[in-house]
N, C-alpha and C positions, 0 to 999 in steps of 0.2 A: 294898291287900291285906287290911287289917283289915275293911274294908267288905265285900269279897267273901267273906271267911271267915264273916261273920255272915249272909250271904244264901244262899250255896250250901250245900246239905246234904252234899255229898261233898268239902268242902274245909275243913280245920280247922288251927288253929295252936296247939293246946294238947294236953297229954297226956290220956289217957282219964280220969284222976282229976280233971281240972280244974286250972286255973292262975289266978294272980292277974292282974289287968288289966295290971300292970307287966310280969309275965313274958310275957304274950301280946304286949304291945307290943314287948318286946325280941326275941321270936321273929319277929314280923313284920318288924322292922328287919333282923334277920339274914337272913331269907329274901329280902327285897327287895334287900338289898345283894349277896347272892350271885347273885341273878338279874341285877342290873345289871352285875356284874363278868363273869359268863359271857357276857352280851350283848356287852360291850366286847371280850372276849378271844377267845371261841370263835366268835361269829357271823361275823366276817369270814373266818375259816378255812373255815367251813361253806359260805359263799357262793362262795368261791374254788373249793372242791372241787366245788361243784354248778354251776359256770359252764357246763359242757357240757349241763346239763339245759335243755330248752326254757324260755324266759323266762316264759311264762305258767304252765307247770307249777311253776316256781320260786315264782311269786306265790302259788300255792295251797299250796305246801309251807311258806310263811312261818308259817302258823298251827301246823302240826304241829311244825316245828322249834322255834318259840318255846315250845310246850307241853312239848317234851322238855327244853329248858333249864330250865324252871320245875320240872319233876319232879326234875331233877338238883340244882337249888338247894335244894329242900325236903329232899332227902336229906342236904344238908350242914349242916342245922340240928342242933345238939347234942340228944342224948337223944330223937331221933325225934319231935319235937313237930310237924313239918310233914308233912301227909299230904293227898293229893288223888287222886281218880279220874283216869285218863289223859284222858278226854273233858273233865272239868271243868278240868284243867290247861290244855288248849287255850284254853278260854274265858277263864280267869283271865289267861293270858299275853297274849292278844289285847287284853283290856280294859286291862291295865296298860300295854302299849305304846301303845295308842291314847290313853290318858289322858296319858301322858308326852309324846307327840307333840303333842296338843292344847294341853297346858299350856305347852310350850316355844314353840309357834307363837303362842299368845295373848300370852305375855310378850314375844315378839319384835315382835308387831304393836303392842302397847300401849307398849312402851318402845323407841323407835328407838335410843337410846344403847346399850342392851344388845345390840340386834341388830348395831349397827355395831362394838361391841367384839368380838363373836363373829367377825365377818368379818375384823376387823383381826388377831385372833389367828391365824386360819387363814392369812391372807396372810403374816404374819410367819413362821409355821412353814414355809410353802411356800418363801419366799425364802431362809430359812436352809438348807433342804435343797438348793436350787438352787445356792447359793454354795458349799456343800461339794462338790457334784457337778460344778460348773462347767458347768451346762446352760444353753442359751439362755434368755434372759428374766431371768436373775439380776441383771444389771446394766444393763438396757436403759433408756434415757431417752427414746427416740423413741416416738411414739404407735403403738399397735396399732389394727387395724381389725377390727370385728366385723360380719360380714354375716349378718343374720337374715332368712331367707326365710319369709314367711307364705304358705304354699302355697295357691294358688287365689283369693286375695283380689284382686279387680279394683280398678281405680282409682276407679270411681264408688262401689263398695261401701265402700272405705276413706273416701272423702270423706263419705259419708252417716254412717258410724259415728263419725267425728270430730265432725261437725256436730251429731249428736243426743246426744252425751255417752256413747256406748257405749265409747269408747276415750279416756278422759280423759288418760292418759299421753301419747299421741301428740298429742292436741289441745293439751296444754300445750307440747310441744316446738315445734309450729307457731306457737302464739300468741306465744311469746316470741321467735320468729325464730331459734332455734338450728338448725332443720332446714327443708329445703325439699322440695317434693313435685311430681312430674311423672309423667305416664303414659309408657309406651313400648309399641312395637308388636311383637308376636311374629312368628315365621315362620308359614307355613301350618299346620305341626304345632304347635298351641298346647297343649303338654302338658309335664310335668315332664322327661321323658326328653330331649326336644330342647332345651328352654330351659336346663336345668341343665348339660347337656353343653357347650352353647355358652358359658355363663357361666363354668363352672369350668375347662374345657379349651380354650376358644378356637375350637372347631369343632363344629358339628352337621351338617356335610355328610353326606349320605346317611342321614339319619334322617327318612324321609318321614312317619312316623306313630308312634303308640304301639306298634303291632304291625304287622308286615309279613312277607310271604313272600319268601325269597331263592331264586331258581331255581337259582343255581349250587351251592348247598349242599343244597337241598331241605329247608330248615328254616324255621320261623317264629321271628322275632326278637321278643321282648317286652321292652320297656324295663325293667320291674320284675322280671325274672328275673335272679338273680345272674350266671349264666353269660352272658346277653346283655349285661347292664350292663358286665361285665368286658371283653367283646369290643368294645363300643362305646367304652369308655374307651381300650382299646389302639389302636383305629383313629384316634381323635382325637389321641392322643399321636404316632402315626406321621405323621399329616398335618401337625401343627403343629411337630413336633420340639421339643416343650416339655412338661415334666412336668405343668404345670397352675398354677392361680392360687395355690395354697397351698404351693408347693414349699419356701419359706423359712420354717421354724419355724411351720408352719400346722397347723390342726386341722380335721377334717371330722366333723360330727356330724349323724346322722339323714338323710344324703343318699343319692342313688342312686350318686354317683361320689365319688372321693376327692379330686379336685383336686390330686393330688400331695402331699397332706399326710402327715406321718409319724404324727401322732396321729389315730386313727380310732375312731369308735364308732358302731354301728348304720349302717354304710355298706354298701349292698347289693352294690356291685361287688366287694367283697372278702369277702362273707359265706361263700363256698364255698372261699376260699383259706386256706392255712395261714399264719398270721401270728405275730409275736412276742407276748409277753404284753401289752406296752404298746399295741399298735396293732391287735389283732384286733377284728373288728367288734363282738363281744359284750362287750368290756371295759367298755363304758359301763354295763352292767347291774351288774357287780361294784361299780363306783365308787358307784353309787346304792344298791343293795340291801345293801351292807355295813353300812349303818346300819339296825338293825331297826325304828326308829321310822319311817324312810322307807318300809320295806317294808310295815308295817302300815297306815300312812296311805294309801299308794297302793292297797293291797288294798281298803280300805274305800271309797276314792273310786271304784275300778273298779266295785265292786258298786253304788254309788250311781248311777253313770253308766248302767249297764245298766238299772236300774230307771227312771231318767229317760227313757231312750230308749223303753222299753216303754210308759210312760205317754204320752209325746208322740205315739208312733205310734198308740196307741189313740184319743187325742183327735182326731188328724187324721182317722182313719177315721170316727169318730162325727160329726164336723163335715161330712164329705163333701168334704174338700179335694181340689181337682184343680189341676194334675195330681198323680198320686201313684204311687209304685212300691212294690213289696214291701219291707218292712223287717223281715221275720222271719228265721227260721233263725239263722245265726251272726252276722248283721249287728250286733245290739246289743253283742256282745262285741268285734267288730272296731272299732266306733265307740268303745267304752270304751278299747280299747288306744290308739287314735289320740289321743283327747282327754285321757287320763289318763297311761297308762304312757309312751308315746313322748314326750309333752310334759314330764313330770317328769324322765325320764332325760336328755333333751337339754338342758333348762334347767340341771340340775345339772352336766352335763358342760361347758356353756358357762361357768358360773360358775367351775368348776375351772380351765378354760383361762385365764380372765382373771386369777385369783389366781396362776396359774403364769407369767403374763406372756408368753403366746404372741403372736407378731407379727400373726397373722391367724387368724380363725376364721370358718368358714361353717357355718351350722346351718339345718336345715329343720324347721318346725313344720307338720305335716300335718293338724291337727285340723279347721280350717275346711273344707278341701277335702273331707274325708270326709263331714262332716255335710251340706254344701251339695249334694253329689251326690244324696243321698236325701231331703233336706228342702227343698231349693231355696236358691239363693244369697241371697235376700232374706227368708228365713223367720225366724220368731222363734227357732227352734232354732239357726240359724246365728248370729244376733245374740248369743245367750248365749255361744257359743263365742268370738266376737270379744271380748266383755267379759272372759272368763277369760284369753285371750291377752294382753290389755292388762295384766292384773295380772302375768303372767309377764314381760312386757317391763319393767314397773316394778321387779320384783325384780332383773332383770339389770342395769338401770341403777343401782340402789342398790349392788349388789355391785361394779360397775365403779369406784366411788369408792374402794374399798379395794385395787384392783389395784396392782401395782408400777409400772405404766406407765399413761399416759392412754389411754383407748380412744375411738375415734370409731365410733359405732353407725350403720350403714347398714341400712335396712330396704328390702325389695323383695319382689315376688311374681314367680313364674315364668309365670303366666298368670292370667286371670280365669275366670269361669264365665258361661255363657249359659243361661237357663232355657227351659223349653218341654216340652210333652208328648213322650214318646218316639215314635219312628217307628212302632213296632209298636202302641203305644197309640192313636195317631191314625188309622192306616190299616189296622190289623188284620193286618199281615204284616211280617216282618222284611226287611231288605235282601237277605239270602240268598234268601228266598222270591221276592222280585221278580226277582233275577238268574236263578234257576232257571226262573221263568216265561218270562222273555225268551229263555232258551236252549232252551225247549221241553222242559224236564225236569220230572218230577213234583214237586209242591209239597205238603208235609204240610198236612193240614186245620187243624191247630192250630200257631200260631206258636211256634217254640222260643225259649227264653230265651237272650239273648246275655250272655256273661260281662262283668262290669264290671271295668275295669282300674284302679281307684283305687289310689294309692300305699300307703295304709294296709293294704290287704289283703296286699300283698307283704311289708310289714314284719311283719305277724302271722305269715305263713307262714314267714318266715325265723326269727322268734323261736321257732316250733314245730319248727324244723329240717325244714320241708317247704316249700322255697322255690319249687317248681314248681307254678304254678297250673293250666296247661293239661295235658291228658292227652297221652300219647305220640302219638296219632293227630293231635292238633291241632298239636303241635310238628313232627312229621314226617308230613305229610298224604299223601305218595305222589305219583306223577306220572301219575294217570289224567286223562281228558279233562274231568272235572267241574271247574268253576271253584272256586277258593278265595276265599271272601268273609270279610274281616276288618273289624272295627269299631274305631274309635278316636274315641270321642265322636260328634260329628256328621260325622266323616270316614270314608268307606268305601273299601276297597281290594279290587279284583277282579283275580285272577291266574289264568292258565291254565297249570298246571304241566307239561303235556305238551309245551309249545312252549318251547324255550330262547330266552333273550333276550326283549326286550319285544315283544309282539304289536302290530302296527300296526292302525290303525283299519280299513284296507282288508281285512286278513285277518280281523279280528273280524267285519266285515260279511259276508264270504263264509261264515264258519263259522256265525254266528248273526245272520241279517239283522234280526231283531226286537229284539235286545238293546239296542243303543244308543238307538233311538227309545223303547223301553219305559222306559228309565231317564231319559232327558233330559226326557220329557214327563210324568213322574210329578209330582204336586203337592208331594210331600215332598222332591224333589231340586232343588237350586239350579243346579248345573252339573256337567259331567264334564270331566276332562282326559284326552285321548288323544294318541297320536302318529301323525301322518299321514306316509306315505311321500313324498308330494308337497309338503306344506305345513309339515311339522314339527309342533311342539306346537299342539294345537287345544283350545279351550274350547268345549264344546257346551252349548247351552241349549235351552229349550223352543221348539217351533215351528220347528225347523230352524236356529236361530241358531248361527253359527260365528264364532269369533274366532281369527285367526292371530297368535299371540303374537310370532313372529319377524319379522312384517312390519308391526307397528303402529308408526307414527311417534311420536316424543317431542315434547312441548311445548318450544319453544326456551327459554322462561323458567324453568320449574320442573323440566324433565327428566322429568315424568310422561308415561306412555304415553297417547295419545289414541285413543279407539275411536269407530268409527262405530256408530250404533244399528242393531239392538238389541245391548245389552251385557249378557250374563249376569252379569258381575261388578259391575255398577253398584251393586247393593244392598249389596255387601260392603265398601264404603268405599275410601279411597285406599290404594294399596300392594298391593291384592289381586292385581293382574296380576303385579307383580314377585315376590310370594311364590309364586304358582303357577308362574311361569316358572322360578324357582330350583329348586323341587322337581322340575320336569320334567327338570332336568339331573342328578338323582341316578341312580347306576347301578342302584339297587334300587327305583326308582319302580314302582308297580304298572302292569299293562296298562291298567287303567281306574281313575282316582281319582274318587271321588264325594263331593261336598260337599252336605250337606242344604240345603233351602231356608231362607231367613232373611227374616223379616218386619220391616222397619225400624220399622213402626208399633208393634208389640208387643215388638220385640227378641227374638223367640222363634226357636229352632232346634228341630230334631227329632233327638235323639241316636239313633244306631243301637245303643246299649247301653241297659241299664235304669237310666237316670239322668235325673232331671228338672232337675238342674243339671249341665251338661256342658262339656267343652272338648276340643280336639283338632283342630278345623278352623277355618274362617272364619265370621264372623257374630256380631255383638254384642260383649258385654263380655269374652268369653273371650280375645280377642286384644289386650286393652288392660289389662295389669297396671300396677303402680305402682313408682316408685323414690323413696325418701325418704332424703336424705343431709344430713349436718351442713354448715353454711355454712363451716366451716373448710376444707372440701375444695372444689376448683374445680368449676364447673358441668360437668355431664356433656357437654353439647353447647352450642354458641353459642345465644344468645337467638334464638328464631324457628325453630330447627331442631328435628328430632324424632329421638328414639332409636328405631332400627329394628333389630330382630333381636338375638338373644341374643349373637351374636359381637361386636357393637358394645359391648354391656354389658361383656363380658370386657375389652375394651381400655380402657374407662373405669375399671374396677376396677383394672387393672394400673397405670394412671396414678395413681390414688389411693394405691395401695400404694407407688409410687415417691415420691409427695409425703410420705408418712408415714415410711417407713423406708428409702428409697433403692430403686434398681432391683432387680427380682427376677431372679435368675439363671436362664437357660433350662437345660433338661435336657441337650440335645445340641448347642446352638449353632444357628447359622442354618440354614435349609433348604438342601439341596444345589442346585447350579446346575441350572437347567432346571425345577425344581419351582416351582409357583405359590406366591408368598408368601402368608402368612396374611392380610395386609392386603387382598389381592385378593378374599378371601371376603366383604368388606364391600360389594362393588359393588351388592348388592341393597338396601343400606340408604341409598338416596338420600334426602336430607333433603326432607321435604314436610310440610305441615300447620302447625298452630300449637300444638303440644304443648309450649310453653315452660314451664320450671319456675315454680312459684308458691310463695308463702309461705303464710300462713294460708289454710286452705281456704275461708274465707268470702269471699275475694277471687277474683273470676273473671278479672280482667285479668292478663295475664302480666307478670312482672317482667323 
């Protein structure tokens, strides 16, 4: 404060007649003390009062609120010696908070003992409150489990990051043998909505894509819309008759779904619902921004990330990098929200959950996924995000040592990402244009831009109290004869809204004879899924290739389906036919499902959205995420077997929770007689391949 008073012309700490150095120092001490006291007492009240203000607006208000508190602190100085112009007060308050934050952070980094003592004090304070209130976690001696989801980080990406030193924390865990690592295989819909619903609620049945059209209601379901997420969660609970993975003393942070947890923060499925003070979706903002140093530090980091993105985008354009998509408009702010605000708030919430001793916590960090969509999954930009995520994991692990119970940290991803030039960039038209051409409808001369469905965009919109991304026409497109074409990464869905129920291949051919050949023979299309009145589910490929999924025999030894050549699914690896067949059984599967082409040599796909790193369909690393678990827990599957499908992961996590804290109680008991048991939903997860868990990633042989 003394330094700023000497630099800034509109800020003084002495009377007009002048004061001695001692008097000025006492005035500065008085003003700084009053400012610190107001920050400690008034700031949390202000943040609580402003909790209904959009989160990003609250971030901007940080500076003005801090400046107002400083002006009030200066007025408390005796004899009116403190004086500042309102605009100068904003600058002074921001600098003082930033210096305080940087100083405390530097001290914590340089002095591990001081940092541990601070965490220990917080933990002791939390335990005393819990013992007085008799809340769960106050006297628990059984271990808790922390599930940390690194959104979009594929198995091979993680192995590379560990091997090259980008993620030294994870490398250390694997090197000492405390954790093990294995890939798992997603369903056809390789995206967060499907995977997280299956992992947290035990069923992702009837989730064919990230967005799809439902003919019975005439609406478009989008996984990252709060109302859609709430409906999908309701359907999963009704199907499984179970509240979710986190029903017993659990917490859900930064996810699409609640998992049945009572403690919720930044959870999209309850963003539009009325909740209590402790479990409303935006409560995590208060817990974090109630500390003004956190608010200022995050605000500065947010601005720095916006500048970093603008600079990286400009350098990419000057180098002529290809493939490349537009990174202008609001994207730098969306990226900064994902890589700074969401990360900081979620990490702080997780640390708070551990200090509170909760039995289970599931948190999603979306930073890598957002950057990889626009910069590429193997880009330098994405690598930098992985390095920062590793530091966040190290902080969480350090905080876990001061929790009232032992924590077992499980890391996973919900999907990977596959790279490649977009469909419109490579071929000059969108999937919608191609469909309209096949139907004989007019095609615009210039390809229209397709909306991107990244999770971070929905989080930003929810934070701004504007959770609906699509317009009213896209959500309720009407029932005319024009086909509805939706994109989910490199997976496309085509529906004819004027015909109730699923339109068969034969009826499609009578209505639009050129449509199916136009799609199947396009070089950017890998295969189509349609339903035949005579043969059931059919996979169509180029050159008239057809695969009848219901009539394909299985290998007697492995149980895999055996196809006669030509096989349009051969390039997509083992399990592709089972994934496609399962999706065909969904009530809301589209009339035509379209998967982009995949080149095994380059591992490239062609997203139907504006993303050079994409996921949502089959092909490449998008369908091969990772699971990393402590050796104190049992192996997820027997040696030599493979983890297949998000629902199987749910059962593994249930088993681990039982090993740690005893069995988790279901919400409504067993399914009623005649209803298919939840275990039957795992039929598609037939074990195949050699995805055995491994120890240190430098070893390729399975353990």
